[in-house]
N, C-alpha and C positions, 0 to 999 in steps of 0.2 A: 483718566489721562488719555489724551489723544495718542494713537499709535504714531511713533516718531521714526521708526526704522523702516526703511524700504529696501528690499533686495530684489532688484529687477534683473532677470537672467535673459540674455540675448540668445536667440536660437542658433545663430552662427557659432557663438562661443560654445554653446551646448554641444553642437555637432562635433566641434574640434576636440572636445573632451571625450568624445566617444560614448556619451551617455544617452543617446537617443535610439530607442529600439522601435521597430515597427512591425506590423502584420503578425502579431503573436497569437492569433486566435486558434485555440485547439479544437473548439467546436462552437457552433452557434445554432440556435433553434429559433424559428419564428413561432411565436405563441399563437394559440388558436383564438385570436380576438383582435379587437381594434386597439387604438392607442392607450397609453397610460396603464399598462399592466403593472401590478405591484408584486414584489418578491420579498421573501424573508428566508433566512437560512438557519438551520439548526446546528448543534455542536458537531454533528457528523458530516457536515457539508452537503446535506440534502437541501434542495431548494424547493420552496413552495411558491408556485407562480399562479396568480389569480388574474384572469382576464375577462373581459366582457365580449359578448358576441351580439352583433346586430341581427335582429330577427323580425320579420314582418308581422309575426303573430304575437310578439311579446318581447321578453328580455331574458338573457341567459348569462350565467356565470360559468366559466370553465376553470376548474382548480386542478392543478397537477403537482405531484411530488416527483421530482427529478433528482437523481443522484449525481455525484460529481463526474461520472462517466457519461452523462447525458442519457441515461436509461430511465424511462418513465416507470415509476414504482406503482402509481395508481392515478386515475383520472376520475374526477367527480364533476358532474354538471347539475346545475339547477336551472329551472325554467319557470317563468311566470307569464301567463297569458296577459294580453292587453294590447294597447295601441303600439304599433311599430315605431311611433315617434318618441315613445318613452323608453329609455335605455338605462342600464345600470352604470353607475360610476363607482369603481372600487375605491373605497375611502381609507381603510386602514387594516392592518394585520397585526396579530400578536401570537406568540407561541407560549404554551406551557409544556410541561414534560410529556403530556399525553395528547394534546390537542392543538390544532390550528384554529384560531378565531378570526373570522372575516366579517368586516363591516362593508356594506355596499348601499348605495342610495340610488333610487330611481329618479332620473332627471329628464326634463324635456325642454324643448325650445332651443333657440340658437345658442350654441355652445353648452347646451344642457345646463342652463342656469336656474331653471325652476324646479324646486324640490317637489317630489310626489310622495314617495314612501321610502322606508329603509328596510334592509334585510340583514339579519344577523345569523351567522352559521358557526357551529363548532364541529370540527371534523377530527376523527380519530387519526393520529399521525401514522399509524402502521397500516391501516386498511383504507383510509379515506371515507369510511362510513360517517354519515352525518348524525352526530349525537344530539344536536339541537339545531332547529331551524325556525326562525320566527320573523314575521314581517310586521311592521308597525308604522303608525303615522308619526312616531317620534323620529326626529332627524338625528341620526347618530353622527358624531364628529370624529371621535378617536377611541382607540382601544389599546390597553396596555396590560401587562401581567407581571406579577412579582410575588414571591412567597407562594401562598396557596390562594391568591386573589387575582381575579380578572376585573379590571375597572373599565367602564365605558362612560364617555361624556356625550351628552346629547342636548338638543334644543326642542322645546315644544311650546308653541304659542308665544315665542319670544323669551321664554325663560329657560335657563340652562340647568342641567342636573348632572350629577356624577353618581353612577350606580356601581356597587361592589357585588361581585358574584363569586361564589365558592368554585374554585377551579376544578374540583373533583366532581361535585354533585351538580354543578351548573345552577344551583339555587341562588336566588337573590338574597344578599346578606343585608344590604343597607342602601338607601337612596337618599342623597342630599340635594336639596334645591339650591342652586347657586344664585338665582335671582334673574332679573332682566339683563340680557346680554345681547350683543350683536352677533357674536360668534363664540363657540367653544373651540379653542385653537389647538391645544396639544395636551397630552396626558402622559404621566409616567407613574409607575408603581415601584416602591422600594422593596428590599428583600423581606421586610417585615409585613408587607401587605398594605402599607399606607399609600394612598393615591394623592398625587399632586396634579391639579388641573389648572390650566390658564385659560382665560377668556378675555374678550375685548368688550368694553361697554360703549354705550351710545355717546357718552361724553368724551370719547377719545382716550380714555385711560384703560389700564389693564387690571386684571384681578388674578391673584394666585390663591387657590383654595386647597387646603389639605383636608382629606377625608379619611377617617379610619372607621372600622365597623362600629356603628352606634352613635357617631358624633362627627362634627367638623371642628377640629382644634382651633383653626383660625382661617381668616380671609385677609390676605395682604394686598394692599394697593400697589400696582406696578405702574408708576407714572414718573416721568421726568419733567421738571419745571420748564426746561428749555426746549421741549419737544411737544408737538401737538399731533392730534389724530394718530395716536400710537395704536399699533396692532401687535398683539403678542404672537410671536412665531414659534418659539420652542421653549421647552422646559426640560431640565435634567436634574438628577439628584446625585450628590456625592456623599455616600454614607460615611466615608472616612473622615470627612470634615463636618458632617451634619449640616450640609449646605444644599440649598436649592438654587439653581441658576435659571434665570429667565431672560429671554431676548425679545426686544421689541424693535419695530422700525416705525418711523414717522417723520414728520417735517421738523427740521432743526431750526430753532430760533425764528420761526415764522417765515423762513425763506422758502418759497415754493419750488426753487431749483436745487434745494439741498435736502434730500431725504436721507436720513442717517439711521444708524443701528446702535442700540443701547443695550448694554449688558447689566443685569441686576444680580446681586448676590444676596440671598435671603436665608436667615437662620431657619433651619428645617424644623426646629422645635417650637419657636415662638412666632415665626412669621415676620420678625423684624428685618427690614431692609438694611443690610450691612454696607453696601456700596452700590454705586452706579457708575458705569464707565461707557464712554463713546468708543466704539470699535470700528466705525466706518471711516470713509474718506471725508473730504470737505468739498462743498460747492458742486455736488453731483448726486445723482440718485443712486443710493445703495440698496441692494436687496439681500436679505439674509438667506443663507442656505442651510447650514448644519452646525451642530454643536456636539462635541464629544468630551465627556468627563474623563480625566486622567487618574482618578482615584487618589485623592489627596494631593495631587500635583497641579491643580488648576484645570483648565479646559483648553481645547483646540476648537477654533471656529473658522468657518469659511463664509465669505459673502462676495457678492458681485459688485465691483466698483466700476461704475460707468459702463460703456458699451463693450469694451474688449479686455477688461482686467478682472481677474479673480484674486481675492486676497485670502491667504491662509495665515492664521495667527494663533499664537499660544498666549494665554493670559494666566497670571498667577492666581492663587486662591483669594487674594485680596483685590483682584481686579486690575492690578498693574500688568502691563504687557511684559512678556519675556522676549518675544520676537514677532515680526510679521513679515510676510513674503508676498510680494505682488507678482502674479504670473500673467504676463501680457499675451496678446494674441489668443485670448481665451473667449469662448462664446458662452460662458456662464457655468454656474455650478448649482446643483440641486441637492437633495439629501444624499450626501456623497462622500462620507468619510469611511475609511477602514484603516486597519493597521496590519503591517506585514509581520513576519516572524521575528524581526529585530525590534519591533515597536515603532518603526518609522511610520509616519502618516502617509496615507495614500489618498490623494484628492482626485476625484473624477470630475472632469469638466469637458466642455466642448472645444474642438479644435477647428473643425471645418464642417461643411454640409454633409460630409460622409464619415468623419472620423471623430472618435472620442480620444481624450488625452488623460493619461494617468500620471500625476506628478508624485514622486516619492521624496519626502522631506524628512530630514532628521528632526525628531521631536524635541531634542535638547537644544539644538543650535538654530534651527530654522533653515539650515542650508539645504539647497536642492541637490539630491543625490543623482537621480536620473529621471527620465521621462519616457513614456511609452505611448505609442500611437496604435490605435486599433480601428480598422475600417469596419464600421457598423452597417452602413448602407445609406442610401439616399435619404436626405432629410433627417439625419441622425440627431437625436436629442438624448444625451445620457441622463439617466434618472437615478440609479442606485448602484452602489458598489459594495461587495462583501469580499472578505479575504479569509481563507482557511488557515490552519496552523502551519501549513507549508508555504504560505504566501501566494497561493494561486488566487487569481481575481475572478469574480463573477459579476458581470455587468448587466444591468437591465436598462434597455434603451428603447426609445421610440424611433421608428423610421416612417417614411412617407406612406408605406403600405401596411405595416403591422408593428407589433412590438417584438423585440428580439432579446434573448438571453444568451450571453456569450461567456465561455470560460477562456480566460486570458492566461497564457503561460509563455513567457518569453523564450523558454528553452525546454529541452527534454533530455532526460538521461536514458541512454540506451545501453542495455547489457545484451551482447550478442548471444551469449549462452547462459541464460539465467538459471538453468538447472545443470549443475556441474558436479562431477565427482570430486570430493575433497582432495586437494593436492594438485588439481589441474588448474592452470591459469585461465581466468575468464577475461574476455576483452570487453571494454566499455567505452563510451564516448559521450561528450556533451555536444548536443546538436541545437544550434540557435534557430530561431524562427526566421532571422534575416542575418546577413553577414555583419560581423562585428565592426564597429567604427572605432577602433582602438583596441589594444590588448585587453582581454577580459580574464581576470584571475578568479577561478572558482576554487573554493576550499572543499576538500574531500574528507569525509569521515566514514568510519565503519562502526556499526553497532556492536561488532564482536571482532576486534582485530586479531584475536588469537585464532579465529576460524577463517577470516578473510580480511586482508589488509589492503589499503589503497595508498597512493602517494598523498602527501599533504595538500598539494594543489595541482591543478591542471590549468594551462593557459590556452584560451582560444585566441589565436593571433589576429591582428588587425586584418580586416577584409575576409577572414575565414568564417566558415559557417559551422565548424565543428573542431573538436580536439579529442584525440584518443588517449586512453590510459588503460593500464592492466590492473586486474584484481588478482592478487596472489592468495590462493586458497591453501588450506592445510587439511590433512586427513581428519575426519570426525568419526566419533563412535556411533552417532545416530544422525539421521537427517536433520540439518540445521539451517534455519532461515536467518540470513544476515541482511540488515538494511544498509544500503550504500547511499549516502547523502552527498549531494553537491550543493553548495550554498554560495550565493552572491547577492549582496545588497538586500538582505531580508527576504530573498526568494530561495526556497529550498526545493530541490529535486530529490525525490526518494524512489528508489527501486529496490526490489528484493532479489537477492541471489540465493538459491537453495543449494546448499552443499549436501551431496548425497553420500551417505556412508558407504564405504567400499564393501562389496559382497564378493562371493566367489565367482570368478570368471570361468575357470576351468580347473580340472584335475587331470594329470597325465602320469603315465608310467613308462619308464625307460630303463632297460629294454622292456618291451611289452610282450616278449615271448621268452620264458625261462623254463629250465628243467626244474621239476620239483626239488626243493632243497637249496636251490640257488637264490640268493637274495637279489632283489631289484629295488629301484628307487622311484618313489612317487613325488610329484610336485604339485602343490596347490598354488594357483595364481589368482590374485584378487583384481577387481576392476580398478583399483587405485591403491594408494599407500595406506598402510595400517595406521590407526590413530595411536595416541599415547597409550601405553600399556599393551599394545599389540592387538591383533585380531585372532580370536580363537576359532578354529575350524574343527567340526566334529567329523570323524572318519569311521567308515564301516565297510565290510565286505559281505557279499552274499554267500560266500563259502569259507567260513573261518577255519575249517579243517584243512583247506587247501592253501589259503594265504591269509595272513593276519597283519593288521595295521594298528598303530597306536589309536587310542580312543579319541584323542584330540591332538592338534598340532597348532602352535601359535606363530602367526606371522608377526615378526618384530616391528615395532613402531617405525614408520617411514618406509619399510620394505613392502613390496607388492607380491612377494612369493616366498615359499619356504619348501624345502625338501624333507621327505620322511622315508624311513626304511620300511620295506615290505618283506616280511618273512614268509617263505614258501615251504611247503612240505611235500614229501614224496607221494606220487600218485601212480596207480596202475594204468590209467588211461588219461589221455589229454583232457584238460579241464579249462573251461572259460570262466573267468572270475570278473565280477563287477565291483569296483570300488566306488563308494558314494562319499562325497565331501559336502558338508552343509555349513553355511553361515546364515543364521537367522532363518528366514523363510525360503532361502535360495539354496538349491542343491545342484551339484553337477556330478556326472559319473564318468568313469573311464573303464574300458574293457581291456583285459590282457589275458594271456594264455599261460597256464602252468602245465607243461607237458610231462608225460611219463618218460623215464630214462630209456636210453637205447643201448644195445650191446655194442660196445666200441672195439672190443678185441679179446682174443683168447691166446693163451700160451701154455706150453707144457714143459715141464722140467723133471728130470733131465730129458733132453731131446733124443737120447739113445739109451735104451735100457735093456738089460738081459732078460730074456723071456722068463716069466715067473716072478719078476720083480715089479714093484709098483712105481708109478710116476704121479706127478701132481699137475692137474689142469687148473689154470687160473682164468677166471672169467672177470671181465671188466665192463662196467656200465658208466654212462656219463652223468649220472646223478645218483642220489641216494635211493635205495630200495624203499618202497612204501611199507606201510603197516601190513604185516602178513608175508612180507618178502616179495621177491621178484623172480619169477620162474623162467628158466632158460631150458629149451629143448636141446638134447645132446644126441649125437649119432657117431658110431664108429664105422670106419670103412671096412674093417675086418673084425666083426664082433667076436669071432672065435679067438683072436689073438689079443685084441685090446677090448677090455670089457668096460662098458660105460652104462651108467644108469640112464633111464629114459629122459630124465630132467634133473636140473639142479636149482635149488632155491637160494637166491642171494638174500641174506637176512635183512630185516627192516633196518634202515639207517646205514647199511653198508654200501660201498661202491665197488667192492671186489669180493670174490669168493673162490676158495680152493676146493677142488674135487679130486678125490683119490681115484687113480686109474690103475687097476690091476692088469697084468699081462700074463700070457701063457708061454710055455717053452716052444721054441722053434728050432728047425734044423738048419735054417739059413736066414740071414738077415733080411728082414721084411719091413718096408715102409708102410705105415698105416695112416690114412687121412682121418682126422677128427673134425666133426662139424658141430657148431653151436648156432642156434637160431632163436630169434624173438621178434615178432611183429614184422616179418618179412625181411629182417636183416640177418645175413649169414656171415659167420666168421669161421675160418678154418686154421688148422695147424697140423703138423705132421710129427709123428713119433716113429723112431726106428727101433724095432725089436730084434735083438741079436741072440744067437745060440748061446 
């Protein structure tokens, strides 16, 4: 069925919708070689880039593994001596779980059209070490991998063949001769290790060959009665439908001005052709670009319609169209499909002599969501696009001076304080590569809202380049990483904020000088709020006989500090005490003084006593007496009249003590001064002895 629906989007209308972004390159690297570098991506977004280098003494391949941050993981070079007029042409790449497989051909002449020899490499993904390197007179065409099988198609003396290789041992399993062919065009391997190769024959028809270890189950003819000089361009397998898709292009109905594109659906088990459909335009030369299987839901195709239009289309599993979309002002499309995080189709095609264009299209409806321009360089020719799970784009392109690989990211998510104590607000922003042409609504999510929450959305206003929002964090018991995601149109920004569990910030004592026996108060302060269940802090002192503390104290959830009681004991001399508070591996200390008590006063009663009678001297100190008591020196101004012992001992734990004071008979009233002293402090009182 001829595609009947045309959706043409005008650039002016597109700009009014605010869907055109530009200059979004996060990084770009010029590869170490000349044009037509090839690139392949693994599941971890590592890129494997293979380029050729011109050399006067021979030919060289340069192979690099580059991660998503543009960091080179390893570089491997191969060199073959020979004529400087003979150079490598990178032909095809394939990945297994452990190796990168590279096919290259040595070519010479104008445009490097004359085949000389082929090179096959298998490189260790982790180290770049070459596990296998072979050069042959066989002309390799394509390589693919699936299950534990690597398949290669090749031509030798005009005859095609498909070889199966064990992906682990690299030993040859089976070789099947396809027969006389003009070209071996494309190759794919399904998950079970069956290879499907397509080739073009001299009579202008195509051939689909299925090969499994030990046999070839079938060879199917790929030919349309209303087309001549057909060349098979692509092959793909849909395991969910047990179907093989093949695409050819050729002259339609004998009209030399109408080169069209035909889609074939083939039963993967029997090789029977289920349907054929024309997917190109009419009365113009169409060139096929790419085909992507949707896993039981048909396929997406792209092709070049005339000089300035690229057509993207979706076809059902029976060949009927679902939608097609013509993108004008386009300079062509190559092997150029990818899918973003929402499953939208990403089409890479040319926009100008310096810019590549990425069109994002809804796979269900065919509606254009947005478009993005990336300045690649003079003479830009976009070749390949890959997308990771977050919707970042990686573009391989040619320029007039080299090949380039670019990471394309329309915006970035910035967190100003990505390491924050739980409970402290973190500031964040969406930053665009260029000002918004219309309000942009970004959806925000947190991988752990109970630890760090974000608003549901943030809007970057028209003409603005950024928008701010806050991340509300909560106390955590252990250091916790939380992913903050911002999403728009299948593009996901993700950054990590690390919430740090609060630990002890300080411990203090107030008052920090006390008399032994007088209680004081300690305070533990954390770096942030305590998590649910509280934060337990261990306490200790270096002199437990002088001051004691609880073994632990708990800072209640949400609080950042707690007080605790410090019990002190009587001492004979001033003591310095160190308290240590510990949470996890972090400890803080505080110093305070526990002083010996001082003599604060003495009194005698009665103040007047008849000679020969006794009086009572009372001694007072400002704290409790320590263990063993607290000794006070005593003096009488007239020892013959008022008899005092040399000292008195205030019992342990007491703050006052009475001393018996005998007197002797006198003939006249006499005032006698009594002295008491300790540690340089003197106290006096007077007693009157009467006749």
